[in-house]
C-alpha positions as CSV (number, residue, x, y, z in Angstrom):
1,M,14.9,-41.4,-26.6
2,T,12.8,-41.8,-29.8
3,E,14.6,-40.7,-32.9
4,E,13.0,-37.8,-34.8
5,S,13.0,-37.2,-38.5
6,P,14.3,-33.7,-39.1
7,G,12.6,-33.7,-42.5
8,A,9.1,-34.3,-41.2
9,R,7.9,-30.8,-41.2
10,V,4.6,-29.1,-42.0
11,S,3.7,-28.9,-45.7
12,T,2.2,-25.9,-47.4
13,L,-1.0,-27.8,-48.0
14,E,-1.3,-28.3,-44.2
15,L,-0.7,-24.6,-43.7
16,F,-3.5,-23.9,-46.3
17,F,-5.7,-26.2,-44.2
18,D,-4.9,-24.2,-41.1
19,L,-5.9,-20.9,-42.8
20,V,-9.3,-22.4,-43.5
21,F,-9.6,-23.6,-39.9
22,V,-8.7,-20.2,-38.4
23,F,-11.7,-18.8,-40.4
24,T,-13.8,-20.6,-37.7
25,V,-11.9,-18.6,-35.0
26,T,-12.6,-15.4,-36.9
27,Q,-16.3,-16.3,-37.1
28,L,-16.4,-17.2,-33.4
29,A,-15.0,-13.8,-32.5
30,D,-17.5,-12.0,-34.8
31,S,-20.4,-14.0,-33.4
32,L,-19.4,-13.3,-29.8
33,A,-18.9,-9.6,-30.6
34,H,-22.6,-9.4,-31.7
35,H,-23.9,-11.6,-28.8
36,L,-21.7,-10.7,-25.8
37,T,-23.8,-12.4,-23.2
38,P,-23.3,-15.5,-21.0
39,S,-25.4,-17.6,-23.4
40,G,-23.4,-16.3,-26.3
41,L,-20.2,-17.2,-24.6
42,L,-21.4,-20.7,-23.8
43,D,-22.3,-21.2,-27.5
44,V,-18.8,-20.1,-28.5
45,V,-17.2,-22.4,-26.0
46,L,-19.2,-25.4,-27.3
47,I,-18.4,-24.7,-30.9
48,L,-14.8,-24.1,-30.2
49,I,-14.4,-27.4,-28.3
50,V,-16.0,-29.6,-31.0
51,V,-14.2,-27.7,-33.9
52,W,-10.8,-27.8,-32.1
53,W,-11.2,-31.6,-31.5
54,M,-11.4,-32.3,-35.2
55,Y,-8.7,-29.8,-36.1
56,S,-6.5,-31.5,-33.6
57,G,-7.5,-34.8,-35.2
58,Y,-6.3,-33.6,-38.5
59,A,-3.0,-32.5,-36.9
60,W,-2.6,-36.1,-35.6
61,L,-3.7,-37.4,-39.0
62,T,-1.1,-35.6,-41.1
63,N,1.5,-36.4,-38.5
64,A,0.9,-40.1,-39.4
65,V,-0.3,-39.8,-43.0
66,A,1.5,-37.2,-45.2
67,P,-0.8,-35.7,-47.8
68,T,1.5,-36.8,-50.7
69,T,-0.9,-38.5,-53.1
70,T,-3.8,-37.2,-55.1
71,T,-6.3,-39.3,-53.2
72,R,-5.0,-38.0,-49.8
73,R,-5.0,-34.4,-51.0
74,T,-8.5,-34.7,-52.3
75,L,-9.7,-36.1,-49.0
76,L,-7.9,-33.3,-47.2
77,L,-9.7,-30.8,-49.5
78,A,-13.0,-32.5,-48.5
79,G,-12.1,-31.8,-44.9
80,M,-11.2,-28.2,-45.7
81,A,-14.5,-27.8,-47.4
82,G,-16.3,-29.2,-44.3
83,F,-14.5,-26.7,-42.1
84,L,-15.4,-23.8,-44.5
85,V,-19.1,-24.8,-44.4
86,M,-18.9,-25.0,-40.6
87,A,-17.3,-21.5,-40.4
88,L,-20.0,-20.0,-42.6
89,A,-22.7,-21.5,-40.5
90,I,-21.3,-20.5,-37.1
91,P,-23.4,-17.3,-36.7
92,E,-26.5,-19.5,-36.8
93,A,-25.0,-22.8,-35.5
94,F,-27.7,-22.7,-32.7
95,G,-30.3,-21.3,-35.1
96,A,-31.4,-21.8,-38.6
97,Y,-28.1,-23.2,-39.9
98,G,-27.5,-25.7,-37.2
99,W,-28.1,-28.6,-39.6
100,L,-25.6,-27.1,-42.1
101,F,-22.9,-26.8,-39.4
102,G,-23.6,-30.4,-38.5
103,A,-23.4,-31.6,-42.1
104,G,-20.1,-29.9,-42.5
105,Y,-18.8,-31.5,-39.3
106,L,-19.9,-34.9,-40.5
107,V,-18.0,-34.5,-43.7
108,V,-14.9,-33.4,-41.7
109,N,-15.2,-36.6,-39.6
110,I,-15.7,-39.0,-42.5
111,A,-12.7,-37.6,-44.4
112,H,-10.6,-37.8,-41.3
113,S,-11.6,-41.5,-40.7
114,V,-11.0,-42.5,-44.3
115,L,-7.5,-40.9,-44.4
116,F,-6.5,-42.3,-41.0
117,L,-7.2,-45.9,-42.2
118,Q,-4.3,-45.4,-44.6
119,A,-1.8,-45.0,-41.8
120,G,-1.1,-48.7,-41.4
121,P,-2.3,-51.7,-39.3
122,A,-2.0,-49.8,-35.9
123,A,-4.1,-47.0,-37.2
124,V,-6.8,-49.5,-38.4
125,R,-6.9,-51.0,-34.9
126,M,-7.2,-47.6,-33.4
127,M,-9.9,-46.4,-35.7
128,R,-12.1,-49.3,-34.9
129,V,-12.8,-47.6,-31.6
130,L,-11.9,-43.9,-32.3
131,G,-13.7,-43.7,-35.7
132,P,-17.2,-44.7,-34.5
133,L,-16.9,-42.5,-31.4
134,N,-15.9,-39.5,-33.6
135,L,-18.8,-40.2,-35.9
136,L,-21.2,-40.5,-32.9
137,A,-20.1,-37.0,-31.7
138,A,-20.6,-35.6,-35.2
139,S,-24.1,-37.3,-35.3
140,L,-25.0,-35.6,-32.0
141,V,-24.0,-32.2,-33.5
142,L,-26.0,-32.9,-36.6
143,A,-29.0,-34.1,-34.7
144,G,-28.9,-30.9,-32.6
145,G,-29.3,-28.9,-35.7
146,F,-32.7,-30.4,-36.3
147,L,-33.9,-30.5,-32.7
148,P,-35.6,-27.8,-30.6
149,E,-34.3,-26.5,-27.3
150,P,-33.3,-27.8,-24.8
151,W,-32.4,-31.0,-26.9
152,R,-30.2,-29.0,-29.2
153,H,-27.8,-27.8,-26.5
154,L,-28.0,-31.2,-24.8
155,C,-26.8,-32.9,-28.0
156,W,-24.0,-30.3,-28.3
157,L,-23.0,-30.9,-24.7
158,G,-23.0,-34.6,-25.3
159,A,-20.6,-34.3,-28.3
160,P,-17.5,-33.2,-26.3
161,V,-18.2,-35.8,-23.6
162,V,-18.0,-38.5,-26.3
163,Q,-14.8,-36.9,-27.7
164,V,-13.2,-36.9,-24.3
165,L,-14.1,-40.5,-23.7
166,A,-12.7,-41.3,-27.2
167,S,-9.3,-40.0,-26.1
168,Y,-9.3,-42.6,-23.3
169,S,-10.9,-45.5,-25.1
170,H,-8.0,-46.6,-27.3
171,P,-4.4,-47.5,-26.6
172,M,-2.3,-44.4,-27.0
173,E,0.8,-46.4,-27.9
174,L,-0.9,-47.0,-31.3
175,H,-0.1,-43.4,-32.2
176,H,3.3,-42.7,-33.7
177,I,4.0,-39.0,-33.1
178,V,6.8,-37.1,-34.9
179,A,7.5,-34.4,-32.4
180,G,8.9,-31.9,-34.8
181,H,6.0,-32.0,-37.2
182,F,3.4,-32.2,-34.4
183,V,4.7,-29.1,-32.4
184,E,5.2,-27.1,-35.6
185,R,1.7,-27.7,-36.8
186,H,0.2,-26.4,-33.5
187,S,2.6,-23.5,-33.4
188,L,1.6,-22.4,-36.9
189,V,-2.1,-22.5,-36.2
190,M,-1.5,-20.5,-33.0
191,I,0.3,-17.7,-34.8
192,I,-2.4,-17.6,-37.4
193,A,-5.1,-17.4,-34.7
194,I,-3.2,-14.7,-32.8
195,G,-3.4,-12.8,-36.1
196,E,-7.1,-12.6,-35.4
197,S,-6.4,-10.1,-32.7
198,V,-4.6,-7.9,-35.3
199,L,-7.6,-8.3,-37.7
200,A,-9.8,-7.1,-34.8
201,I,-7.9,-3.8,-34.9
202,G,-8.8,-3.3,-38.5
203,V,-12.5,-4.2,-37.9
204,G,-12.6,-2.0,-34.8
205,V,-11.6,1.2,-36.6
206,T,-13.7,0.7,-39.8
207,G,-15.6,3.8,-40.6
208,M,-13.9,5.8,-37.8
209,R,-11.9,9.0,-38.1
210,L,-8.2,8.2,-37.8
211,D,-7.0,10.8,-35.3
212,A,-4.0,10.6,-33.0
213,G,-6.0,9.0,-30.2
214,L,-7.5,6.2,-32.3
215,I,-4.1,5.4,-33.8
216,L,-2.6,5.2,-30.3
217,A,-5.4,2.9,-29.2
218,A,-4.8,0.7,-32.3
219,V,-1.1,0.5,-31.5
220,L,-1.9,-0.5,-28.0
221,G,-4.1,-3.2,-29.3
222,L,-1.2,-4.4,-31.5
223,C,1.0,-4.5,-28.4
224,V,-1.5,-6.7,-26.6
225,A,-1.5,-9.1,-29.6
226,Y,2.3,-9.0,-29.7
227,Y,2.5,-10.2,-26.1
228,L,0.1,-13.0,-26.8
229,W,2.7,-14.1,-29.4
230,W,5.5,-13.5,-26.9
231,T,3.9,-15.7,-24.3
232,Y,3.7,-18.7,-26.6
233,F,6.8,-18.2,-28.8
234,A,9.5,-16.1,-27.1
235,D,11.1,-19.0,-25.4
236,G,11.0,-21.0,-28.6
237,D,8.7,-23.9,-29.5
238,R,11.9,-26.0,-29.9
239,R,11.9,-26.6,-26.1
240,S,8.4,-28.0,-26.2
241,E,9.4,-30.2,-29.2
242,H,12.4,-31.5,-27.2
243,V,10.2,-32.3,-24.2
244,L,7.8,-34.3,-26.4
245,A,10.6,-36.1,-28.3
246,E,12.3,-37.2,-25.1
247,V,9.3,-39.1,-23.8
248,D,10.3,-42.7,-24.7
249,D,7.1,-44.5,-23.9
250,P,4.7,-44.2,-26.8
251,A,1.6,-44.3,-24.5
252,R,3.0,-41.5,-22.3
253,R,4.0,-39.5,-25.3
254,G,0.5,-39.8,-26.8
255,R,-1.1,-38.8,-23.5
256,L,1.1,-35.8,-23.1
257,A,0.3,-34.7,-26.7
258,V,-3.4,-35.0,-26.0
259,N,-3.2,-33.1,-22.7
260,A,-0.8,-30.3,-23.7
261,W,-1.5,-29.7,-27.3
262,G,-5.2,-30.8,-27.2
263,Y,-6.9,-29.8,-24.0
264,A,-4.5,-27.0,-22.8
265,H,-4.8,-25.2,-26.2
266,I,-8.6,-24.8,-25.8
267,P,-8.4,-22.0,-23.2
268,M,-5.6,-20.4,-25.2
269,L,-7.8,-20.3,-28.4
270,L,-10.8,-19.1,-26.3
271,G,-8.6,-16.4,-24.8
272,I,-7.6,-15.3,-28.3
273,V,-11.2,-15.1,-29.3
274,L,-12.1,-13.1,-26.2
275,T,-9.1,-10.8,-26.5
276,A,-10.0,-10.0,-30.2
277,V,-13.5,-9.1,-29.1
278,G,-12.3,-7.0,-26.3
279,I,-9.8,-5.1,-28.5
280,K,-12.5,-4.5,-31.1
281,K,-14.9,-3.1,-28.4
282,A,-12.2,-1.0,-26.8
283,L,-11.3,0.6,-30.1
284,G,-14.9,1.4,-30.8
285,H,-15.1,3.2,-27.4
286,A,-11.5,4.2,-26.8
287,F,-12.3,7.4,-25.0
288,D,-15.5,6.3,-23.4
289,G,-16.2,3.8,-20.6
290,L,-16.8,0.2,-21.7
291,H,-19.7,-1.8,-20.6
292,W,-18.7,-4.2,-17.8
293,G,-19.1,-7.2,-20.1
294,E,-16.7,-5.6,-22.7
295,A,-14.1,-4.6,-20.1
296,V,-14.2,-8.1,-18.5
297,T,-13.9,-9.6,-22.0
298,L,-10.7,-7.7,-22.7
299,G,-8.9,-8.4,-19.4
300,G,-10.5,-11.8,-19.0
301,G,-9.5,-12.9,-22.5
302,V,-5.9,-12.3,-21.9
303,A,-6.2,-14.0,-18.5
304,V,-7.8,-17.1,-20.0
305,Y,-5.1,-17.3,-22.6
306,L,-2.4,-17.0,-19.9
307,L,-4.1,-19.6,-17.7
308,G,-4.1,-22.0,-20.7
309,H,-0.5,-21.5,-21.3
310,A,0.4,-21.9,-17.7
311,V,-1.3,-25.3,-17.8
312,F,0.6,-26.1,-21.0
313,L,4.0,-25.2,-19.3
314,R,3.1,-27.3,-16.2
315,L,2.2,-30.3,-18.3
316,L,5.6,-30.0,-20.0
317,H,7.4,-29.4,-16.6
318,R,8.8,-26.1,-18.1
319,P,9.2,-22.9,-16.0
320,G,7.1,-19.8,-16.3
321,A,3.6,-20.9,-15.1
322,A,3.8,-18.7,-12.0
323,Y,4.5,-15.6,-14.2
324,R,1.5,-16.4,-16.3
325,L,-0.8,-16.8,-13.3
326,A,0.3,-13.5,-11.8
327,I,0.0,-11.6,-15.1
328,A,-3.4,-13.2,-15.7
329,A,-4.7,-11.9,-12.3
330,L,-3.4,-8.4,-13.0
331,C,-4.9,-8.2,-16.4
332,L,-8.3,-9.4,-15.2
333,A,-8.1,-6.7,-12.5
334,T,-8.0,-4.0,-15.2
335,A,-11.7,-4.4,-15.9
336,P,-12.8,-1.5,-13.6
337,L,-10.3,0.8,-15.4
338,G,-11.9,-0.2,-18.8
339,H,-15.3,0.6,-17.4
340,Y,-14.0,4.1,-16.8
341,L,-12.0,4.5,-20.0
342,G,-11.4,2.0,-22.8
343,I,-8.0,3.2,-23.9
344,A,-6.8,3.2,-20.3
345,Q,-7.5,-0.5,-20.0
346,L,-5.8,-1.2,-23.3
347,A,-2.7,0.6,-22.1
348,A,-2.8,-1.1,-18.7
349,V,-3.0,-4.6,-20.2
350,A,-0.1,-3.8,-22.6
351,V,2.0,-2.5,-19.8
352,I,1.3,-5.4,-17.5
353,M,2.1,-7.9,-20.2
354,S,5.3,-6.2,-21.2
355,A,6.4,-5.9,-17.5
356,G,5.7,-9.5,-17.0
357,A,7.7,-10.4,-20.1
358,I,10.7,-8.3,-18.9
359,A,10.5,-9.8,-15.4
360,E,10.5,-13.3,-16.8
361,D,13.3,-12.6,-19.2
362,I,15.8,-11.1,-16.7
363,P,16.8,-14.4,-15.1
364,R,17.1,-16.1,-18.5
365,V,19.3,-13.3,-19.8
366,R,21.5,-13.5,-16.7
367,R,21.9,-17.2,-17.1
368,A,22.8,-16.8,-20.7
369,G,25.4,-14.2,-19.9
370,R,26.8,-16.4,-17.1
371,D,27.0,-19.4,-19.4
372,A,28.7,-17.3,-22.1
373,A,31.2,-15.9,-19.6
374,I,32.0,-19.4,-18.3
375,G,32.5,-20.6,-22.0
376,D,34.8,-17.7,-22.7
377,F,36.8,-18.4,-19.6
378,G,37.1,-22.1,-20.5
379,R,38.4,-21.3,-24.0
380,G,40.9,-18.8,-22.6
381,A,42.2,-21.4,-20.2
């Protein structure tokens, strides 16, 4: 088993970076809330994929190159500035400010490549392939900002294709992954992103009269956000860290990191965006029927999140995927209820998620009690 460094943990500067990145998630939710259509959803998915690819790239970067010098911190600040510009341009990323989004994305890529070149000879070898492909993807996004349709969307579609190819084009054993830092970094960004669902509650009730019914609906929205947290964190991210740390082969460890913390996290983040939009819409029409698109967004957002986490668990060979799939199907099935009454769907989703959490916890609690009893018996003997 590869030995891990217990001191290699996420710095406050990296957490600051994550806060800037999550602003893009907030902007995506706001953009989708104003354009809740199939084309609006497609645009959000495309933006999320390319943005997450580079956020994940920075998670790999700081796993290999700690931001401990003034030069490194300055380059990381440049990357943060690029993410901020991208977030500001998101509402018009496929419109007037497409070029601005692309320019910010190019800055993010350049800063990433320059920083990674400081990670040693193996990183230099890796970046000879990965760096140009990342810059090609960024160039496609930038070019799309200047081109008319359909070329704009074709360029955006080409960017994630290049990024996926990039993940298979270089030897994964060149990456040195410190499991503790890597898992913690992704866990922190997930908890900040889930906070977006809580922010949606505040946005959803802005300007409304705070009566008992609205407060109840807000609390139900908080319960839904809580069970998003429970799904990811209740069993502890230490288990995921141990699975990653116990992969001895560097190539297999790198591939697991890409698949589980890269690709599988995309539907989870998309689910958070959709759930935030669904909660916001439900609070605005708590005692009315939601439009079908709004009701599907609420139930479907939770379902997409759970599907992503089920894939994550399967990749790590951890239990719980079946529970996620069952709860996802039930949450999606609440859409007709939301079309009838918004608060009824919020309540149903919260109850379904809590029931699923209890059902999943019962065997674990029983095992823990059995193990404790056996331990007490052994000490008594």
